[in-house]
Backbone as CSV, one residue per row, in Angstrom:
resi,resn,N_x,N_y,N_z,CA_x,CA_y,CA_z,C_x,C_y,C_z
1,MET,-1.005,10.455,-30.693,-0.003,11.388,-30.153,0.134,11.176,-28.655
2,ILE,1.346,11.123,-28.158,1.588,10.904,-26.745,1.525,12.220,-26.012
3,SER,0.734,12.250,-24.936,0.588,13.484,-24.174,1.808,13.744,-23.325
4,ARG,1.966,14.996,-22.975,3.080,15.369,-22.108,2.821,14.846,-20.706
5,PRO,3.904,14.494,-19.937,3.728,13.918,-18.629,2.930,14.806,-17.695
6,GLY,3.011,16.102,-17.855,2.315,16.982,-16.928,0.854,17.150,-17.253
7,ASN,0.428,16.744,-18.464,-0.949,16.935,-18.875,-1.742,15.659,-18.655
8,ASP,-2.933,15.811,-18.029,-3.813,14.669,-17.805,-3.037,13.521,-17.166
9,HIS,-2.406,13.804,-16.046,-1.529,12.812,-15.422,-2.301,11.615,-14.894
10,PHE,-3.428,11.851,-14.261,-4.146,10.767,-13.601,-4.851,9.853,-14.594
11,GLY,-5.360,10.419,-15.696,-6.087,9.600,-16.660,-5.268,8.447,-17.202
12,PRO,-4.092,8.695,-17.808,-3.268,7.590,-18.314,-2.846,6.609,-17.218
13,LEU,-2.587,7.112,-16.012,-2.173,6.235,-14.921,-3.300,5.279,-14.545
14,LEU,-4.513,5.805,-14.394,-5.647,4.975,-14.008,-6.055,4.022,-15.126
15,ARG,-5.929,4.470,-16.371,-6.294,3.615,-17.492,-5.217,2.580,-17.795
16,GLY,-4.026,2.792,-17.262,-2.912,1.915,-17.608,-2.490,2.091,-19.041
17,ASP,-2.477,3.349,-19.513,-2.113,3.658,-20.901,-0.615,3.409,-21.093
18,ILE,-0.285,2.257,-21.672,1.104,1.818,-21.715,1.973,2.741,-22.547
19,ASP,1.447,3.264,-23.645,2.247,4.163,-24.480,2.691,5.391,-23.697
20,VAL,1.750,5.984,-22.972,2.065,7.188,-22.198,2.981,6.857,-21.031
21,ILE,2.672,5.783,-20.314,3.477,5.411,-19.145,4.903,5.053,-19.552
22,ALA,5.054,4.313,-20.646,6.394,3.967,-21.123,7.172,5.216,-21.504
23,ALA,6.469,6.205,-22.087,7.135,7.464,-22.431,7.572,8.203,-21.179
24,TRP,6.743,8.176,-20.134,7.133,8.809,-18.876,8.397,8.174,-18.321
25,ILE,8.431,6.831,-18.314,9.574,6.127,-17.742,10.841,6.402,-18.545
26,SER,10.709,6.529,-19.871,11.889,6.754,-20.712,12.527,8.106,-20.435
27,ARG,11.744,9.082,-19.956,12.317,10.392,-19.628,11.954,10.794,-18.204
28,TRP,12.120,9.831,-17.303,11.794,10.055,-15.891,12.663,11.165,-15.313
29,SER,12.050,11.985,-14.469,12.763,13.136,-13.910,12.346,13.331,-12.459
30,ALA,12.974,14.297,-11.828,12.613,14.620,-10.446,11.161,15.079,-10.352
31,GLY,10.673,15.753,-11.394,9.284,16.187,-11.401,8.321,15.023,-11.393
32,HIS,8.637,13.966,-12.166,7.815,12.768,-12.151,7.790,12.156,-10.748
33,THR,8.972,12.054,-10.136,9.058,11.471,-8.798,8.229,12.264,-7.810
34,ALA,8.358,13.585,-7.838,7.612,14.435,-6.912,6.109,14.267,-7.119
35,ARG,5.683,14.137,-8.364,4.263,13.990,-8.655,3.729,12.676,-8.107
36,GLN,4.483,11.585,-8.303,4.032,10.296,-7.794,4.024,10.272,-6.268
37,VAL,5.041,10.865,-5.647,5.091,10.918,-4.184,3.918,11.723,-3.646
38,PHE,3.560,12.816,-4.321,2.406,13.612,-3.901,1.130,12.779,-3.956
39,VAL,0.974,11.988,-5.015,-0.206,11.124,-5.130,-0.237,10.114,-3.985
40,ILE,0.924,9.540,-3.661,0.998,8.580,-2.559,0.641,9.240,-1.233
41,ILE,1.188,10.426,-0.990,0.901,11.127,0.265,-0.589,11.425,0.390
42,PHE,-1.196,11.870,-0.689,-2.604,12.244,-0.643,-3.499,11.004,-0.510
43,GLY,-3.291,9.997,-1.376,-4.160,8.829,-1.369,-3.984,7.959,-0.142
44,ALA,-2.721,7.571,0.151,-2.466,6.727,1.317,-2.724,7.489,2.609
45,GLY,-2.454,8.802,2.609,-2.725,9.603,3.798,-4.205,9.660,4.125
46,ALA,-5.041,9.806,3.095,-6.487,9.837,3.311,-6.983,8.509,3.867
47,PHE,-6.460,7.417,3.333,-6.870,6.100,3.818,-6.380,5.879,5.251
48,GLY,-5.143,6.284,5.539,-4.617,6.146,6.888,-5.418,6.939,7.897
49,ALA,-5.805,8.159,7.539,-6.618,8.974,8.442,-7.974,8.329,8.687
50,ALA,-8.552,7.746,7.638,-9.868,7.124,7.779,-9.819,5.945,8.732
51,MET,-8.801,5.087,8.594,-8.764,3.907,9.457,-8.315,4.262,10.875
52,GLY,-7.443,5.243,11.027,-6.996,5.626,12.357,-8.042,6.374,13.144
53,SER,-9.035,6.943,12.455,-10.059,7.715,13.149,-10.933,6.860,14.044
54,TRP,-10.927,5.536,13.860,-11.717,4.673,14.740,-11.223,4.764,16.181
55,ARG,-9.911,4.867,16.352,-9.347,4.898,17.707,-9.441,6.284,18.325
56,ALA,-8.967,7.311,17.605,-8.959,8.663,18.145,-8.468,9.612,17.056
57,PRO,-8.780,10.908,17.165,-8.269,11.862,16.165,-6.752,11.865,16.074
58,GLU,-6.070,11.697,17.232,-4.612,11.666,17.199,-4.097,10.483,16.388
59,GLN,-4.761,9.330,16.531,-4.346,8.159,15.772,-4.575,8.374,14.281
60,ALA,-5.636,9.098,13.938,-5.894,9.407,12.528,-4.748,10.223,11.941
61,VAL,-4.241,11.181,12.705,-3.124,12.015,12.237,-1.871,11.173,12.068
62,TRP,-1.558,10.339,13.088,-0.342,9.517,13.007,-0.415,8.550,11.840
63,SER,-1.574,7.923,11.630,-1.716,6.963,10.540,-1.633,7.651,9.180
64,ALA,-2.167,8.863,9.095,-2.091,9.618,7.842,-0.657,9.973,7.492
65,ILE,0.198,10.098,8.489,1.614,10.379,8.253,2.379,9.102,7.933
66,LYS,2.079,8.022,8.661,2.891,6.818,8.565,2.603,5.974,7.333
67,LEU,1.340,5.878,6.911,1.038,5.011,5.773,1.724,5.474,4.491
68,PRO,1.726,6.774,4.144,2.507,7.185,2.972,3.993,6.877,3.117
69,PHE,4.530,7.023,4.332,5.933,6.678,4.562,6.183,5.205,4.270
70,VAL,5.274,4.333,4.711,5.407,2.898,4.440,5.414,2.641,2.942
71,PHE,4.536,3.333,2.211,4.473,3.160,0.767,5.783,3.576,0.098
72,VAL,6.288,4.749,0.450,7.503,5.255,-0.190,8.706,4.387,0.176
73,ALA,8.823,3.999,1.454,9.945,3.170,1.879,9.907,1.807,1.198
74,THR,8.717,1.220,1.102,8.590,-0.075,0.429,8.897,0.050,-1.056
75,ALA,8.440,1.131,-1.681,8.720,1.343,-3.103,10.216,1.459,-3.351
76,ALA,10.926,2.186,-2.496,12.371,2.343,-2.668,13.091,1.002,-2.532
77,GLY,12.712,0.218,-1.516,13.322,-1.099,-1.346,12.999,-2.036,-2.486
78,ASN,11.731,-2.011,-2.922,11.332,-2.864,-4.036,12.081,-2.517,-5.316
79,ALA,12.289,-1.230,-5.548,12.970,-0.808,-6.766,14.374,-1.407,-6.841
80,LEU,15.092,-1.385,-5.729,16.440,-1.952,-5.713,16.415,-3.462,-5.911
81,LEU,15.501,-4.141,-5.202,15.425,-5.598,-5.322,14.974,-6.022,-6.717
82,ASN,13.983,-5.313,-7.259,13.485,-5.683,-8.575,14.503,-5.409,-9.677
83,ALA,15.314,-4.372,-9.501,16.359,-4.106,-10.486,17.376,-5.239,-10.525
84,MET,17.581,-5.906,-9.382,18.497,-7.053,-9.349,17.819,-8.323,-9.856
85,LEU,16.506,-8.469,-9.566,15.796,-9.681,-9.962,15.440,-9.696,-11.445
86,ALA,15.146,-8.515,-12.007,14.647,-8.444,-13.383,15.565,-9.126,-14.394
87,PRO,16.878,-8.850,-14.406,17.743,-9.537,-15.389,17.749,-11.054,-15.208
88,LEU,17.632,-11.522,-13.972,17.608,-12.961,-13.718,16.330,-13.597,-14.243
89,LEU,15.262,-12.798,-14.331,13.964,-13.309,-14.771,13.673,-12.996,-16.233
90,GLY,14.623,-12.380,-16.921,14.474,-12.199,-18.359,14.127,-10.814,-18.835
91,ILE,14.143,-9.810,-17.938,13.848,-8.437,-18.347,14.985,-7.542,-17.875
92,ASN,15.600,-6.815,-18.783,16.707,-5.935,-18.434,16.166,-4.562,-18.043
93,LEU,16.126,-4.312,-16.752,15.665,-3.030,-16.220,16.827,-2.326,-15.537
94,THR,16.978,-1.037,-15.791,17.922,-0.247,-15.025,17.287,0.101,-13.680
95,ILE,18.106,0.564,-12.750,17.566,0.967,-11.451,16.572,2.114,-11.632
96,ARG,16.861,3.014,-12.541,15.952,4.138,-12.780,14.604,3.656,-13.305
97,GLU,14.624,2.738,-14.273,13.384,2.201,-14.812,12.618,1.408,-13.759
98,SER,13.361,0.630,-12.960,12.708,-0.138,-11.908,12.061,0.789,-10.887
99,PHE,12.781,1.832,-10.480,12.231,2.769,-9.506,11.001,3.477,-10.072
100,ALA,11.073,3.890,-11.331,9.947,4.593,-11.949,8.722,3.700,-12.020
101,ALA,8.908,2.440,-12.453,7.769,1.533,-12.582,7.172,1.192,-11.224
102,VAL,8.028,0.908,-10.241,7.529,0.554,-8.903,6.815,1.741,-8.271
103,LEU,7.421,2.927,-8.359,6.791,4.104,-7.763,5.442,4.382,-8.418
104,MET,5.355,4.165,-9.726,4.097,4.388,-10.425,3.040,3.401,-9.959
105,SER,3.432,2.145,-9.714,2.465,1.161,-9.234,1.978,1.520,-7.832
106,PHE,2.866,2.043,-6.991,2.456,2.449,-5.649,1.561,3.682,-5.696
107,ALA,1.820,4.566,-6.640,0.949,5.727,-6.794,-0.451,5.289,-7.215
108,LEU,-0.530,4.323,-8.109,-1.827,3.816,-8.530,-2.540,3.132,-7.364
109,ALA,-1.791,2.366,-6.561,-2.387,1.740,-5.377,-2.900,2.793,-4.406
110,ALA,-2.155,3.893,-4.257,-2.581,4.961,-3.357,-3.857,5.628,-3.850
111,VAL,-3.997,5.774,-5.166,-5.226,6.330,-5.727,-6.411,5.426,-5.394
112,ILE,-6.212,4.111,-5.515,-7.280,3.161,-5.186,-7.634,3.251,-3.701
113,LEU,-6.619,3.349,-2.839,-6.887,3.471,-1.404,-7.622,4.767,-1.098
114,GLY,-7.228,5.847,-1.770,-7.935,7.105,-1.558,-9.407,6.987,-1.909
115,ALA,-9.706,6.219,-2.962,-11.100,6.006,-3.346,-11.849,5.171,-2.317
116,PHE,-11.132,4.315,-1.591,-11.756,3.500,-0.551,-11.931,4.256,0.766
117,SER,-11.330,5.415,0.915,-11.378,6.147,2.178,-12.799,6.418,2.665
118,PRO,-13.722,6.873,1.805,-15.096,7.079,2.289,-15.745,5.800,2.808
119,ILE,-15.398,4.660,2.199,-15.949,3.392,2.677,-15.412,3.074,4.064
120,MET,-14.106,3.349,4.289,-13.532,3.139,5.611,-14.170,4.055,6.640
121,VAL,-14.445,5.299,6.263,-15.126,6.221,7.181,-16.510,5.691,7.517
122,PHE,-17.214,5.161,6.529,-18.540,4.574,6.760,-18.436,3.397,7.719
123,LEU,-17.392,2.564,7.556,-17.194,1.425,8.452,-16.920,1.898,9.866
124,VAL,-16.051,2.889,10.008,-15.743,3.437,11.330,-17.001,3.991,11.988
125,TRP,-17.807,4.666,11.218,-19.036,5.287,11.740,-19.999,4.234,12.294
126,ASN,-19.996,3.057,11.696,-20.967,2.028,12.073,-20.425,0.991,13.048
127,LEU,-19.132,1.014,13.325,-18.572,0.083,14.292,-18.755,0.617,15.712
128,PRO,-18.731,-0.273,16.716,-18.820,0.183,18.109,-17.672,1.109,18.462
129,VAL,-17.915,1.998,19.410,-16.894,2.970,19.801,-15.714,2.264,20.430
130,SER,-14.541,2.864,20.258,-13.304,2.262,20.773,-13.023,2.774,22.175
131,GLU,-13.766,2.254,23.142,-13.600,2.665,24.528,-13.395,1.434,25.396
132,PRO,-12.510,1.532,26.410,-12.322,0.397,27.324,-13.634,0.057,28.015
133,GLY,-13.875,-1.221,28.174,-15.089,-1.662,28.825,-16.220,-1.985,27.884
134,VAL,-16.114,-1.568,26.623,-17.133,-1.918,25.626,-16.853,-3.345,25.157
135,PRO,-17.776,-4.294,25.387,-17.486,-5.707,25.121,-17.070,-6.000,23.687
136,VAL,-17.654,-5.294,22.739,-17.372,-5.632,21.341,-16.270,-4.760,20.748
137,ALA,-15.582,-3.960,21.570,-14.541,-3.081,21.041,-13.399,-3.878,20.423
138,ALA,-13.026,-4.996,21.076,-11.935,-5.819,20.536,-12.330,-6.439,19.202
139,ALA,-13.578,-6.884,19.097,-14.046,-7.448,17.828,-14.088,-6.379,16.745
140,ALA,-14.479,-5.167,17.127,-14.511,-4.074,16.151,-13.115,-3.775,15.635
141,ARG,-12.124,-3.809,16.523,-10.746,-3.586,16.093,-10.300,-4.683,15.132
142,SER,-10.679,-5.921,15.423,-10.320,-7.024,14.533,-10.935,-6.833,13.149
143,VAL,-12.182,-6.385,13.104,-12.839,-6.123,11.821,-12.097,-5.029,11.073
144,MET,-11.720,-3.962,11.777,-10.994,-2.867,11.143,-9.664,-3.347,10.588
145,LEU,-8.920,-4.107,11.387,-7.585,-4.545,10.977,-7.648,-5.464,9.766
146,LEU,-8.539,-6.438,9.796,-8.637,-7.375,8.674,-9.178,-6.691,7.429
147,THR,-10.064,-5.713,7.618,-10.594,-4.988,6.460,-9.510,-4.168,5.782
148,LEU,-8.703,-3.466,6.582,-7.665,-2.639,5.965,-6.604,-3.504,5.292
149,ILE,-6.302,-4.683,5.866,-5.349,-5.593,5.222,-5.894,-6.037,3.865
150,ALA,-7.184,-6.387,3.838,-7.794,-6.842,2.589,-7.821,-5.733,1.544
151,VAL,-8.143,-4.516,1.961,-8.233,-3.400,1.014,-6.852,-3.038,0.474
152,ILE,-5.852,-2.988,1.356,-4.494,-2.665,0.912,-3.964,-3.750,-0.022
153,ALA,-4.245,-5.015,0.296,-3.818,-6.101,-0.584,-4.497,-5.992,-1.948
154,PHE,-5.788,-5.687,-1.953,-6.508,-5.528,-3.212,-5.911,-4.390,-4.042
155,ALA,-5.647,-3.257,-3.392,-5.083,-2.111,-4.105,-3.708,-2.438,-4.666
156,GLY,-2.873,-3.105,-3.867,-1.528,-3.427,-4.327,-1.514,-4.401,-5.494
157,VAL,-2.301,-5.466,-5.394,-2.336,-6.460,-6.474,-2.922,-5.832,-7.738
158,THR,-4.004,-5.069,-7.590,-4.628,-4.432,-8.751,-3.665,-3.494,-9.457
159,ALA,-2.931,-2.689,-8.679,-1.999,-1.731,-9.272,-0.871,-2.437,-10.008
160,ASN,-0.370,-3.520,-9.433,0.733,-4.236,-10.087,0.273,-4.965,-11.333
161,VAL,-0.862,-5.635,-11.258,-1.372,-6.342,-12.429,-1.725,-5.354,-13.538
162,ARG,-2.187,-4.172,-13.132,-2.538,-3.143,-14.121,-1.339,-2.756,-14.986
163,LEU,-0.142,-2.857,-14.403,1.057,-2.472,-15.130,1.791,-3.669,-15.734
164,LEU,1.106,-4.812,-15.812,1.738,-5.992,-16.400,2.162,-5.729,-17.848
165,HIS,1.309,-5.033,-18.606,1.642,-4.738,-20.002,2.884,-3.857,-20.109
166,LEU,3.127,-3.046,-19.081,4.336,-2.222,-19.084,5.578,-3.099,-19.021
167,LEU,5.545,-4.134,-18.192,6.683,-5.043,-18.101,6.918,-5.749,-19.438
168,ARG,5.837,-6.083,-20.125,5.992,-6.688,-21.449,6.645,-5.701,-22.417
169,ARG,6.242,-4.444,-22.331,6.790,-3.438,-23.223,8.287,-3.237,-22.973
170,LEU,8.695,-3.344,-21.701,10.091,-3.110,-21.366,11.000,-4.243,-21.832
171,GLY,10.397,-5.347,-22.287,11.216,-6.409,-22.874,11.073,-7.726,-22.151
172,GLY,11.337,-8.814,-22.882,11.343,-10.127,-22.262,10.160,-11.003,-22.581
173,GLY,9.088,-10.435,-23.120,7.944,-11.254,-23.499,6.984,-11.485,-22.354
174,VAL,5.922,-12.246,-22.664,4.832,-12.463,-21.705,5.291,-13.274,-20.499
175,SER,5.997,-14.371,-20.728,6.402,-15.242,-19.617,7.363,-14.531,-18.671
176,ALA,8.305,-13.780,-19.220,9.243,-13.043,-18.379,8.521,-11.964,-17.585
177,ALA,7.549,-11.298,-18.215,6.781,-10.264,-17.520,5.993,-10.863,-16.370
178,ARG,5.427,-12.039,-16.583,4.663,-12.686,-15.515,5.567,-13.134,-14.380
179,ARG,6.746,-13.633,-14.701,7.686,-14.028,-13.648,8.091,-12.826,-12.815
180,LEU,8.377,-11.709,-13.481,8.784,-10.522,-12.742,7.615,-9.972,-11.929
181,LEU,6.402,-10.041,-12.472,5.239,-9.576,-11.724,5.055,-10.397,-10.458
182,PHE,5.216,-11.710,-10.558,5.091,-12.566,-9.373,6.154,-12.200,-8.340
183,ALA,7.400,-12.009,-8.805,8.466,-11.609,-7.889,8.171,-10.245,-7.281
184,TRP,7.636,-9.349,-8.109,7.265,-8.014,-7.672,6.251,-8.094,-6.530
185,LEU,5.213,-8.908,-6.706,4.176,-9.056,-5.684,4.737,-9.693,-4.414
186,ALA,5.620,-10.681,-4.574,6.209,-11.339,-3.409,7.056,-10.374,-2.591
187,VAL,7.863,-9.569,-3.279,8.687,-8.582,-2.583,7.803,-7.540,-1.902
188,ASN,6.745,-7.107,-2.596,5.803,-6.166,-1.983,5.232,-6.723,-0.690
189,LEU,4.837,-8.000,-0.726,4.243,-8.633,0.445,5.224,-8.698,1.604
190,LEU,6.405,-9.233,1.345,7.362,-9.460,2.426,7.928,-8.150,2.970
191,LEU,8.355,-7.266,2.072,8.948,-6.013,2.525,7.882,-5.066,3.077
192,GLY,6.751,-4.979,2.377,5.699,-4.073,2.819,5.132,-4.435,4.175
193,THR,4.904,-5.734,4.411,4.367,-6.126,5.709,5.370,-5.881,6.834
194,GLN,6.657,-6.072,6.557,7.661,-5.849,7.597,7.781,-4.368,7.934
195,VAL,7.809,-3.512,6.913,7.897,-2.071,7.164,6.660,-1.585,7.908
196,SER,5.479,-2.056,7.495,4.254,-1.634,8.161,4.193,-2.157,9.589
197,TRP,4.743,-3.340,9.829,4.766,-3.885,11.186,5.620,-3.010,12.105
198,ILE,6.776,-2.584,11.607,7.654,-1.731,12.410,7.005,-0.370,12.660
199,ALA,6.235,0.127,11.673,5.625,1.455,11.784,4.299,1.453,12.533
200,ARG,3.825,0.279,12.999,2.549,0.216,13.699,2.586,1.043,14.994
201,PRO,1.454,1.423,15.567,0.081,1.045,15.202,-0.532,1.996,14.175
202,PHE,-1.465,1.436,13.401,-2.242,2.242,12.472,-3.685,2.382,12.936
203,ILE,-4.125,1.440,13.759,-5.466,1.516,14.330,-5.388,1.763,15.826
204,GLY,-4.493,1.064,16.493,-4.368,1.205,17.939,-5.272,0.226,18.675
205,ARG,-5.098,0.167,19.984,-5.903,-0.709,20.836,-6.616,0.142,21.876
206,VAL,-7.788,-0.324,22.280,-8.583,0.468,23.229,-7.959,0.475,24.618
207,ASP,-7.130,-0.535,24.940,-6.544,-0.633,26.271,-5.138,-0.040,26.336
208,VAL,-4.697,0.602,25.253,-3.356,1.192,25.202,-3.481,2.645,24.751
209,PRO,-2.763,3.574,25.407,-2.839,4.984,24.981,-2.375,5.158,23.535
210,VAL,-2.915,6.170,22.878,-2.527,6.470,21.505,-1.050,6.839,21.468
211,THR,-0.318,6.227,20.542,1.112,6.477,20.433,1.519,6.447,18.967
212,PHE,2.618,7.128,18.674,3.085,7.167,17.281,3.686,5.836,16.873
213,LEU,4.505,5.226,17.742,5.117,3.928,17.476,4.993,3.049,18.710
214,GLU,5.045,1.741,18.498,5.045,0.799,19.603,6.344,0.926,20.392
215,ALA,6.273,0.572,21.665,7.466,0.629,22.509,8.520,-0.373,22.034
216,HIS,8.073,-1.511,21.531,9.009,-2.548,21.041,8.582,-2.933,19.623
217,PRO,8.918,-2.119,18.645,8.402,-2.325,17.278,8.896,-3.588,16.591
218,LEU,10.011,-4.172,17.045,10.564,-5.343,16.374,10.049,-6.658,16.943
219,GLU,9.253,-6.614,17.992,8.714,-7.836,18.578,7.564,-8.365,17.735
220,GLY,7.519,-9.697,17.568,6.440,-10.308,16.807,6.607,-10.097,15.316
221,ASN,5.533,-10.388,14.574,5.561,-10.162,13.132,4.143,-10.001,12.610
222,PHE,4.038,-9.509,11.401,2.748,-9.196,10.798,1.864,-10.432,10.661
223,PHE,2.420,-11.538,10.199,1.622,-12.721,9.917,1.091,-13.348,11.209
224,GLU,1.905,-13.330,12.258,1.454,-13.847,13.543,0.285,-13.021,14.079
225,GLU,0.400,-11.704,13.978,-0.660,-10.825,14.472,-1.939,-10.985,13.646
226,THR,-1.790,-11.123,12.342,-2.975,-11.301,11.488,-3.702,-12.593,11.825
227,GLY,-2.951,-13.670,12.022,-3.566,-14.939,12.399,-4.247,-14.868,13.744
228,ARG,-3.610,-14.211,14.712,-4.208,-14.071,16.034,-5.483,-13.227,15.972
229,THR,-5.450,-12.171,15.164,-6.631,-11.312,15.035,-7.791,-12.068,14.407
230,ALA,-7.515,-12.830,13.359,-8.568,-13.618,12.720,-9.139,-14.649,13.682
231,ALA,-8.270,-15.274,14.490,-8.744,-16.268,15.462,-9.608,-15.615,16.536
232,GLU,-9.233,-14.435,17.001,-10.035,-13.736,18.010,-11.409,-13.373,17.461
233,LEU,-11.445,-12.924,16.210,-12.730,-12.566,15.607,-13.600,-13.804,15.433
234,TRP,-12.986,-14.914,15.052,-13.736,-16.158,14.901,-14.328,-16.581,16.243
235,ARG,-13.537,-16.517,17.322,-14.035,-16.911,18.650,-15.151,-15.986,19.123
236,HIS,-15.110,-14.709,18.700,-16.149,-13.776,19.120,-17.499,-14.165,18.522
237,PHE,-17.509,-14.543,17.256,-18.765,-14.893,16.595,-19.156,-16.348,16.779
238,PHE,-18.143,-17.198,16.990,-18.420,-18.629,17.160,-17.727,-19.137,18.430
239,PRO,-18.232,-18.720,19.609,-17.576,-19.084,20.878,-17.628,-20.592,21.140
């Protein structure tokens, strides 16, 4: 028997119960959307607060607000792109079905991030303080940045792969589902990193005052900054 969408909501989502999830998508409503958005706000907000707390309490608040926004904005963009890509890749998805499936995957990713929040707090607690003049403060920031990138990537890939069977259920077979999943992950990467880059900082820098947004948010790009951060961390340990 298929449970009602309002009953035991988290269990079927975490288990990837395809029968229940497919039933939710078939009768998607504003209540479903509100529930998934609430999960994103709570899970991604907790993770954002944990990572922003390394810099300052104010940064923790800003990051807790911005990370859920990045998730919702990326989910909305992905839903539109995936609805256009799906028929080309062999799966006929309506915009409503695409939005429901994408939002559900982001909600699952947010749940995973929420579970990682205590680990991020533990990392913050054990890293050097973020104060100007502390020699290892820059290295600590690099560790924080690369760790959060790795954790967010893990959560996103896990959530999408978890719903692979859902794509098969929606039609097109195994090969079509895998093609759409790959496209799904690629769009998540490109769109998500760009939105998060514009919404930075999430950790902040010790030599710059805490701010909600960068003065020039469109300068540079996520991949350039990630490479530079990894190189700085490498030089710190292997001068």
